[in-house]
C-alpha positions as CSV (number, residue, x, y, z in Angstrom):
1,M,293.2,26.7,-47.4
2,T,294.7,29.9,-46.2
3,A,292.8,32.9,-44.8
4,P,291.3,35.1,-47.5
5,T,293.5,38.0,-48.6
6,S,290.8,39.8,-50.6
7,R,287.2,40.9,-50.1
8,L,284.7,38.1,-50.1
9,R,282.3,38.0,-53.0
10,L,278.8,37.3,-51.5
11,A,275.5,36.5,-53.2
12,F,272.9,38.0,-50.9
13,F,269.4,36.6,-51.2
14,S,266.5,38.5,-49.6
15,P,263.2,40.2,-50.2
16,L,263.9,43.9,-50.7
17,P,261.9,47.1,-50.3
18,P,259.1,47.8,-51.1
19,Q,258.1,44.2,-50.4
20,R,255.9,44.1,-47.3
21,T,258.1,42.2,-44.9
22,G,260.3,43.3,-42.1
23,I,263.2,41.2,-43.5
24,A,263.2,43.5,-46.5
25,E,263.8,46.5,-44.1
26,Y,266.4,44.4,-42.2
27,S,268.4,43.9,-45.4
28,Y,268.0,47.5,-46.3
29,E,269.6,48.5,-43.0
30,L,272.3,45.9,-43.1
31,L,273.6,46.3,-46.7
32,P,275.4,49.6,-46.3
33,Y,277.5,48.1,-43.5
34,L,278.0,44.7,-45.2
35,E,279.2,46.3,-48.4
36,Q,282.1,47.9,-46.5
37,L,283.4,44.5,-45.8
38,A,282.5,42.4,-48.9
39,D,281.5,42.7,-52.5
40,L,277.8,42.1,-52.8
41,T,275.4,41.0,-55.5
42,L,271.8,40.9,-54.5
43,F,269.3,38.2,-55.6
44,T,265.5,38.7,-55.2
45,D,262.5,37.4,-57.1
46,D,261.7,40.5,-59.1
47,P,264.6,43.0,-59.4
48,A,262.4,45.4,-61.4
49,Q,260.2,46.1,-58.4
50,V,263.1,47.0,-56.0
51,Q,263.4,50.6,-54.8
52,D,265.4,52.8,-57.2
53,I,267.9,53.7,-54.5
54,L,268.9,50.1,-54.2
55,R,268.9,49.4,-57.9
56,A,271.2,52.3,-58.4
57,R,273.6,51.1,-55.8
58,Y,273.8,47.4,-56.2
59,T,273.8,44.7,-58.9
60,I,270.4,43.0,-58.4
61,L,269.6,39.7,-60.2
62,P,266.6,37.4,-60.1
63,T,266.8,34.5,-57.7
64,N,266.6,32.0,-60.5
65,A,269.7,33.4,-62.2
66,Y,272.0,32.2,-59.4
67,P,272.6,28.6,-60.7
68,Q,274.3,30.0,-63.8
69,Q,276.1,32.7,-61.8
70,R,277.1,30.8,-58.7
71,F,280.8,30.2,-59.5
72,A,281.3,34.0,-59.5
73,F,280.8,34.0,-55.7
74,D,282.6,32.7,-52.6
75,L,279.4,32.1,-50.7
76,P,275.6,32.6,-50.9
77,I,273.8,34.2,-47.9
78,Y,270.1,33.4,-47.6
79,Q,267.7,35.5,-45.5
80,I,265.0,33.1,-44.4
81,G,261.6,34.0,-42.7
82,N,258.1,32.7,-42.8
83,A,256.6,35.1,-45.4
84,S,255.9,33.7,-48.9
85,F,258.6,36.0,-50.2
86,H,261.1,33.4,-49.0
87,A,259.9,30.3,-50.8
88,S,262.3,30.6,-53.8
89,I,265.1,31.6,-51.4
90,Y,264.5,28.5,-49.3
91,D,264.5,26.2,-52.3
92,T,267.7,27.7,-53.6
93,A,269.4,27.4,-50.1
94,L,268.6,23.7,-50.1
95,R,270.1,23.1,-53.6
96,Y,273.1,25.4,-53.2
97,P,274.2,25.4,-49.6
98,G,275.6,28.5,-48.0
99,I,274.8,30.6,-44.9
100,A,271.2,30.7,-43.9
101,V,270.0,33.6,-41.7
102,L,267.1,32.4,-39.6
103,H,264.8,35.3,-38.7
104,D,262.5,32.7,-37.2
105,Y,263.4,29.3,-35.8
106,Y,260.0,27.9,-36.5
107,L,259.6,27.7,-40.3
108,H,256.4,25.7,-40.2
109,H,254.4,28.6,-41.6
110,L,256.7,28.9,-44.6
111,I,256.7,25.1,-45.2
112,A,252.9,25.0,-45.0
113,A,252.6,27.9,-47.5
114,M,254.9,26.1,-49.9
115,T,253.2,22.8,-49.6
116,V,249.7,22.4,-48.2
117,A,248.5,25.8,-49.4
118,K,249.5,24.7,-52.9
119,G,248.0,21.3,-52.7
120,E,251.4,19.7,-52.5
121,N,250.5,17.5,-49.5
122,A,253.0,14.8,-50.3
123,R,255.8,17.3,-49.9
124,Y,254.4,18.5,-46.6
125,Q,254.4,14.9,-45.4
126,R,258.0,14.5,-46.4
127,E,258.9,17.6,-44.4
128,M,257.1,16.2,-41.4
129,G,258.8,12.9,-41.9
130,Y,262.2,14.5,-42.0
131,H,261.4,16.0,-38.6
132,G,259.6,13.2,-36.9
133,G,260.1,10.0,-39.0
134,A,257.1,7.7,-39.6
135,K,255.1,9.4,-36.8
136,G,255.6,12.7,-38.5
137,I,254.3,11.4,-41.8
138,M,251.3,9.8,-40.2
139,R,250.5,13.0,-38.3
140,A,250.7,15.1,-41.4
141,A,248.5,12.7,-43.3
142,A,245.9,12.7,-40.5
143,N,245.9,16.5,-40.2
144,I,245.3,16.9,-43.9
145,R,242.8,14.1,-44.2
146,H,240.7,15.5,-41.4
147,D,241.3,19.2,-42.2
148,K,242.9,19.7,-38.8
149,A,244.9,22.8,-37.8
150,L,248.6,22.2,-38.6
151,P,251.1,22.2,-35.6
152,L,252.5,25.6,-36.7
153,F,253.7,26.6,-33.2
154,E,254.7,23.1,-32.1
155,L,257.1,21.8,-34.7
156,P,259.8,24.1,-36.2
157,L,260.5,22.1,-39.5
158,A,263.8,23.9,-39.7
159,A,266.0,20.8,-39.6
160,R,266.3,20.2,-43.3
161,L,267.6,23.7,-43.9
162,I,269.9,23.7,-40.9
163,N,271.4,20.3,-41.9
164,S,271.8,21.4,-45.5
165,S,273.5,24.7,-44.8
166,L,277.2,25.4,-44.3
167,G,276.5,27.7,-41.5
168,I,273.6,29.4,-39.7
169,I,273.2,33.0,-38.5
170,V,270.7,33.7,-35.8
171,H,269.9,36.9,-33.8
172,S,269.6,35.5,-30.3
173,R,271.3,33.2,-27.9
174,Y,267.8,31.7,-27.3
175,V,267.5,30.4,-30.9
176,R,271.1,29.2,-30.9
177,S,270.2,27.1,-27.8
178,L,267.1,25.7,-29.4
179,I,269.1,24.6,-32.4
180,R,271.8,22.9,-30.2
181,Q,269.1,21.2,-28.1
182,E,267.8,19.6,-31.3
183,G,271.3,18.1,-31.8
184,H,272.4,20.1,-34.8
185,R,276.1,20.7,-35.2
186,T,276.1,23.2,-38.0
187,P,278.3,26.2,-37.2
188,I,276.2,29.0,-35.7
189,Q,277.0,32.7,-35.4
190,V,274.8,35.0,-33.3
191,A,274.6,38.4,-35.0
192,P,272.8,41.5,-33.6
193,Q,270.1,43.1,-35.7
194,P,271.4,46.3,-37.5
195,I,269.5,49.1,-35.8
196,D,270.2,52.8,-36.3
197,I,269.8,55.4,-33.4
198,V,267.2,57.9,-34.6
199,D,266.8,61.5,-33.5
200,P,263.5,62.5,-31.8
201,S,260.9,63.9,-34.1
202,T,257.3,65.1,-33.6
203,E,256.4,65.2,-37.3
204,C,254.1,62.1,-37.3
205,R,252.7,62.9,-33.8
206,D,251.6,66.3,-35.1
207,T,249.6,64.7,-37.9
208,L,247.4,62.8,-35.4
209,G,245.4,65.9,-34.4
210,W,245.6,64.9,-30.7
211,P,246.4,67.5,-28.0
212,P,250.1,67.9,-27.5
213,D,250.0,66.8,-23.9
214,V,248.5,63.3,-24.5
215,L,250.4,60.2,-23.6
216,I,250.6,57.8,-26.5
217,F,250.9,54.0,-26.1
218,A,251.8,52.3,-29.4
219,S,252.0,48.9,-31.0
220,I,253.8,48.7,-34.2
221,G,254.2,46.1,-36.9
222,Q,252.1,43.5,-38.7
223,L,248.8,42.8,-36.9
224,T,248.6,39.2,-35.8
225,A,246.8,37.3,-33.1
226,T,250.1,36.3,-31.5
227,K,250.8,40.0,-30.6
228,H,247.8,40.1,-28.3
229,L,246.6,43.6,-29.3
230,D,243.2,42.7,-28.0
231,Q,244.7,42.2,-24.5
232,A,246.5,45.5,-24.9
233,L,243.3,47.4,-25.8
234,R,241.4,45.9,-22.9
235,A,244.2,47.0,-20.6
236,F,244.2,50.4,-22.2
237,A,240.4,50.8,-21.6
238,Q,241.2,50.4,-17.8
239,V,244.2,52.7,-17.9
240,V,242.4,55.5,-19.6
241,E,239.9,55.7,-16.7
242,G,242.7,57.0,-14.5
243,F,244.6,58.8,-17.3
244,P,242.0,60.4,-19.6
245,K,244.8,62.0,-21.7
246,A,246.1,58.5,-22.7
247,R,245.8,57.5,-26.4
248,Y,246.6,54.3,-28.3
249,L,248.3,54.1,-31.7
250,I,248.3,50.9,-33.8
251,V,250.7,51.0,-36.7
252,G,250.5,48.3,-39.3
253,E,248.1,46.1,-41.2
254,G,246.9,42.6,-41.0
255,H,243.6,41.0,-42.1
256,P,241.4,39.8,-40.5
257,E,243.1,40.9,-37.3
258,Q,242.6,44.6,-38.0
259,Q,238.8,44.2,-38.4
260,K,238.6,42.3,-35.1
261,L,240.6,45.0,-33.3
262,Q,238.5,47.8,-34.8
263,A,235.3,46.0,-33.6
264,L,236.8,45.7,-30.1
265,V,237.6,49.4,-30.1
266,R,234.0,50.1,-30.9
267,K,232.8,47.7,-28.2
268,L,235.1,49.3,-25.6
269,K,233.9,52.8,-26.7
270,L,237.5,53.9,-27.5
271,N,236.9,55.2,-31.0
272,E,238.2,58.7,-30.2
273,L,241.2,57.4,-28.3
274,V,242.6,54.7,-30.6
275,R,244.0,55.4,-34.1
276,F,244.9,52.8,-36.8
277,T,247.5,54.0,-39.4
278,G,247.3,51.0,-41.7
279,Y,250.4,49.8,-43.6
280,V,253.5,52.0,-43.4
281,N,255.5,51.8,-46.6
282,D,259.0,52.8,-45.6
283,L,261.5,52.6,-42.8
284,A,261.6,56.4,-42.2
285,A,257.9,56.6,-41.8
286,L,258.0,53.6,-39.4
287,Q,260.6,55.3,-37.3
288,G,258.5,58.4,-37.3
289,W,255.6,56.6,-35.8
290,I,257.8,55.1,-33.2
291,A,259.1,58.6,-32.4
292,A,255.4,59.7,-32.0
293,S,254.8,57.4,-29.1
294,D,255.6,57.6,-25.4
295,V,255.5,53.9,-24.6
296,V,255.7,51.0,-27.0
297,I,253.9,47.8,-26.2
298,N,255.3,44.8,-28.0
299,L,253.6,41.6,-26.8
300,R,254.2,38.2,-28.4
301,Y,253.0,34.8,-27.4
302,P,253.8,32.2,-28.5
303,T,257.2,32.9,-29.9
304,I,258.6,31.1,-33.0
305,G,262.1,32.2,-32.3
306,E,261.7,35.7,-33.9
307,T,263.7,38.8,-33.0
308,S,261.5,41.9,-33.1
309,A,263.1,44.8,-35.0
310,T,260.2,47.0,-33.8
311,A,261.2,46.3,-30.2
312,L,264.8,47.2,-31.0
313,R,263.8,50.3,-32.9
314,A,261.7,51.4,-30.0
315,L,264.7,51.2,-27.7
316,A,266.8,53.0,-30.3
317,A,264.3,55.8,-30.3
318,G,264.4,56.1,-26.5
319,K,261.0,54.6,-25.8
320,P,260.2,52.5,-22.8
321,L,259.1,49.1,-23.9
322,I,256.7,46.5,-22.6
323,V,257.3,42.9,-23.6
324,N,256.6,39.3,-22.5
325,D,259.5,37.9,-20.6
326,H,260.3,34.8,-22.7
327,G,262.3,33.7,-25.7
328,W,264.6,36.4,-27.2
329,Y,262.6,39.1,-25.3
330,S,264.2,37.9,-22.1
331,E,267.6,38.9,-23.5
332,L,266.6,42.6,-23.8
333,P,267.9,44.9,-21.1
334,D,265.9,45.0,-17.9
335,E,266.7,48.7,-17.5
336,G,264.9,49.6,-20.8
337,C,262.1,47.1,-20.7
338,W,259.1,46.2,-18.5
339,K,259.0,42.5,-18.8
340,L,255.7,40.8,-18.1
341,Q,255.9,37.6,-16.2
342,T,252.4,36.4,-17.0
343,L,249.7,36.7,-19.7
344,D,247.3,38.3,-17.2
345,D,245.6,41.5,-18.1
346,G,246.1,42.9,-14.6
347,E,249.9,42.8,-14.9
348,L,249.8,44.7,-18.2
349,V,247.4,47.3,-16.7
350,S,249.8,47.8,-13.8
351,A,252.8,48.3,-16.1
352,M,250.9,50.7,-18.3
353,T,249.6,52.6,-15.3
354,R,253.0,52.9,-13.7
355,L,254.6,54.2,-16.9
356,A,251.8,56.6,-17.5
357,S,252.2,58.1,-14.1
358,E,256.0,58.4,-13.9
359,P,257.6,60.5,-16.6
360,T,261.0,60.2,-14.9
361,M,260.8,56.4,-15.2
362,R,259.9,56.7,-18.9
363,R,262.9,59.0,-19.5
364,N,265.3,56.8,-17.6
365,M,264.1,53.6,-19.4
366,G,264.3,55.4,-22.7
367,G,267.9,56.5,-22.1
368,D,268.9,53.0,-21.0
369,G,267.4,51.5,-24.1
370,R,269.2,53.9,-26.5
371,R,272.5,53.1,-24.8
372,Y,271.9,49.3,-25.2
373,I,271.3,49.6,-28.9
374,A,274.4,51.9,-29.4
375,E,276.5,49.3,-27.6
376,H,275.0,46.0,-28.7
377,S,273.0,46.3,-31.9
378,T,274.7,48.4,-34.5
379,G,275.0,47.8,-38.3
380,T,278.8,47.5,-38.0
381,Q,278.5,44.8,-35.4
382,A,276.0,42.9,-37.5
383,A,278.1,43.0,-40.6
384,Q,281.2,41.9,-38.7
385,A,279.4,38.9,-37.4
386,Y,278.4,37.9,-41.0
387,I,282.0,38.2,-42.2
388,R,283.3,36.2,-39.2
389,L,281.2,33.2,-40.2
390,A,281.8,33.6,-43.9
391,E,285.6,33.7,-43.4
392,H,285.4,30.6,-41.3
393,F,284.5,28.7,-44.5
394,M,287.3,30.3,-46.5
395,R,290.2,29.3,-44.3
């Protein structure tokens, strides 16, 4: 085949706003850049629920319409994550192979939600068998029989999707290396996340009612145990003893984690110093809360191969960032991030204390972070990476 001479026709599968998943926001940010390079038709479970601005701009069809429409496209592109929104996309990707975009390398949560959570234990055993042979099947059966916790953070269960796909897009060298270590030879393209540089704003900060000279630490995104917000709050309780003007902002929702964190706040007597916003329903509001902060804390352990859009948006907003130094997070710029080497509370306290006491360091880290995003994580760069891989299959 010769190289394509006209624009590619792509079927783009993804959850879309207002669905409560970061991948919906990811697609919202990527689409304006991707449509400059290809003709797009969007596929999602319920097009009627998609934001009006997207329905006015794109043709949006239900996921189950693709089988009848598939010959109108050069390639399908599937956004795959662990939320239940991706179940129908995952099944379609297996039946009609294309380019799968892995937002997490470990898909065990998704597979469990599609199988065990629905009583389809035999399907779960097949998936475990695909990964680990007879031992995988026996382990799955034993876990189900004895109601044991599933090995969600131990086994990725991504092999079937990777082997079924024409190509894979990932967002980090770390995940690419994990896939290669498993022996997969499917073509892989590393694509940056599409992140916009945002201008400073005090609008959200002003609504908090805190004095204008407070120092705001913030954690932003879905509240889960793997983000170790309990550790961050314990560290904050120590930091505030030396910096009484410090405050902590927690943006996002997540049950039952939010109730646990609120109980911890009461136990630590931080009620007046910590604020929960609950769910934030659009990207502009999320960016506003990031802008309201002075330091963003984005802990994650263990990692399942995710790339944190919140971390990147914090850098884009010029905010110094505290992360754990592992997985994709190790690829972030040292100049814009404070990378924790351990899970010890003391190291986090030291990082928070240092950043609280040195405004010049905060400004310098923030500037370095913005430059990193402008150079390495733009929408144009992301869209070009998609097209490079897509055109590889059209030669």
